[in-house]
LORODREN-726291 format. One record per residue: residue number from 1; chain; x, y, z of N, C-alpha, C in turn. Coordinates in steps of 0.001 Angstrom, whole numbers. Each point is the difference from the previous one (the first is absolute). Example, Ala and Ser with C-alpha at 12.3 -4.5 7.8 and 13.67 -1.06 7.14 Angstrom:
NODE   kefi   tiro       n.u       n.v       n.w      ca.u      ca.v      ca.w       c.u       c.v       c.w
NODE      1      A     13190     -5690      7800      -890      1190         0       900      1200         0
NODE      2      A      -350      1050      -720       820      1190        60      -770      1090       730
end
This chain:
NODE   kefi   tiro       n.u       n.v       n.w      ca.u      ca.v      ca.w       c.u       c.v       c.w
NODE      1      A    114273    100680     77964     -1177      -613       816      -652      -966      -991
NODE      2      A      -340     -1200       735      -785      -919      -929     -1351       551      -306
NODE      3      A      -349      -321     -1198     -1379       451      -485      -923     -1286       112
NODE      4      A     -1267       410      -132     -1058     -1049        33     -1281       603      -440
NODE      5      A     -1051      -675       112     -1345       623      -388      -348      1013       999
NODE      6      A       258      -215      1175      -379       924      1125       610      1366      -211
NODE      7      A      1281       -33      -354       830      1340      -253      -507       443     -1267
NODE      8      A      -402      -650      -891      -584       536     -1367     -1319       731       282
NODE      9      A      -804      -576       806     -1368       524       302       162      1329       790
NODE     10      A       977       -11       881       251      1281       800       514      1020      -906
NODE     11      A       888      -342      -810       562      1085      -941     -1005       571      -873
NODE     12      A     -1013      -765      -648      -837       265      -898     -1048       921       906
NODE     13      A      -448      -469      1138      -800       757       819       588      1458       342
NODE     14      A      1225        88       289       593      1287       196        -8       880     -1247
NODE     15      A       300      -747     -1076       -94       944     -1368     -1539       459      -232
NODE     16      A      -962      -881       349     -1433       461      -247      -118      1168       913
NODE     17      A       173      -199      1204      -342       947       944       642      1411      -411
NODE     18      A      1225        -9      -171       780      1255      -428      -577       594     -1292
NODE     19      A      -212      -861      -936      -761       397     -1352     -1333       640       305
NODE     20      A      -740      -639       796     -1357       619       268       164      1351       643
NODE     21      A       798       201      1189        64      1119       498       778      1040      -849
NODE     22      A       861      -380      -862       482      1069      -986      -987       421     -1014
NODE     23      A      -870      -971      -414     -1076       472      -929      -965       903       643
NODE     24      A      -346      -337      1328      -903       838       771       503      1435       314
NODE     25      A      1294       171       152       770      1083       181       -87       870     -1180
NODE     26      A       155      -562     -1198        66       805     -1188     -1322       393      -472
NODE     27      A     -1203      -862       205     -1289       329      -547      -785       792      1037
NODE     28      A       114      -215      1271      -838       827      1007       984       129      1247
NODE     29      A       749      1094       -46       979       180      1112      -843       404      1327
NODE     30      A     -1176       553         9      -722       211      1223      -422     -1323       692
NODE     31      A      -313      -974      -776      -508     -1177       513      1282      -884       435
NODE     32      A      1097       229      -594      1196      -680       345       384       514      1367
NODE     33      A      -155      1264       313       516       542      1293      -834      -767      1153
NODE     34      A     -1181      -191      -247     -1015      -850       992       735     -1346       257
NODE     35      A       409      -665     -1064       588     -1391       236      1600        23        -2
NODE     36      A       586      1054       195      1453      -132      -133       642      -664      1334
NODE     37      A      -688       154      1174       538      -743      1182      -304     -1612      -209
NODE     38      A     -1021      -333      -671       -40     -1445      -358      1228      -546      -792
NODE     39      A       276       959     -1060      1095      -398      -853      1227      -162       654
NODE     40      A       251      1031       928      1299      -136       790        68     -1108       898
NODE     41      A     -1143      -453       603       -29     -1241       850       259     -1300      -649
NODE     42      A      -686         1     -1319       325     -1115      -664      1366      -211      -581
NODE     43      A       632      1178      -500      1348       -95      -318       922      -331      1167
NODE     44      A      -390       496      1126       835      -348      1124       -57     -1541       309
NODE     45      A     -1196      -548      -136      -149     -1421       265       881      -793      -931
NODE     46      A      -126       413     -1283       800      -858     -1049      1412       452       306
NODE     47      A       595       940       401      1339       137       260       321      -714      1151
NODE     48      A      -685       -67      1042       299      -767      1221        77     -1556      -475
NODE     49      A      -833      -241      -802       -39     -1528      -261      1330      -283      -743
NODE     50      A       361       813      -869      1357      -332      -838      1160       185       829
NODE     51      A       -32       987      1047      1309        81       832       -82     -1170       869
NODE     52      A     -1049      -437       471      -270     -1156       957       718     -1319      -710
NODE     53      A      -296      -172     -1153       417     -1090      -844      1488        24      -216
NODE     54      A       525      1355      -330      1350        47      -150       875      -195      1185
NODE     55      A      -535       405      1244       739      -221      1315      -127     -1414       379
NODE     56      A     -1125      -721      -391      -181     -1511       238      1133      -709      -837
NODE     57      A        97       289     -1259      1144      -720      -903      1254       322       365
NODE     58      A       262      1272       486      1409       468       528       246      -816      1301
NODE     59      A     -1046       -98       979       249      -875      1306       372     -1389      -478
NODE     60      A      -745      -545      -838       186     -1489      -258      1333      -242      -712
NODE     61      A       471      1058      -849      1338      -193      -651      1011       133      1036
NODE     62      A       -31       965       864       998       156      1169         0     -1185       835
NODE     63      A     -1150      -546       319       -51     -1210       839       849     -1118      -596
NODE     64      A      -271      -250     -1334       665     -1085      -752      1395       167      -118
NODE     65      A       363      1379      -386      1546       395       -75       622      -246      1357
NODE     66      A      -525       352      1162       487      -114      1292       150     -1498       429
NODE     67      A      -880      -811      -444       313     -1441       418       921      -678      -814
NODE     68      A       351       403     -1064       865      -656     -1134      1563       183       482
end
């Protein structure tokens, strides 16, 4: 997949979110339980973003391969 500044920002954001919630889980498990649904939703959004990008690139590849 081609990279760019947008992809870099999304990957760094994903790392920071996962790092923060991992830190929260290790330092205050009770507080983490209150925010665990938010962590799950954010992880799902990031996963959906990358699956969508992968499917878009696959579709474009197959479209070009079919026309050749």
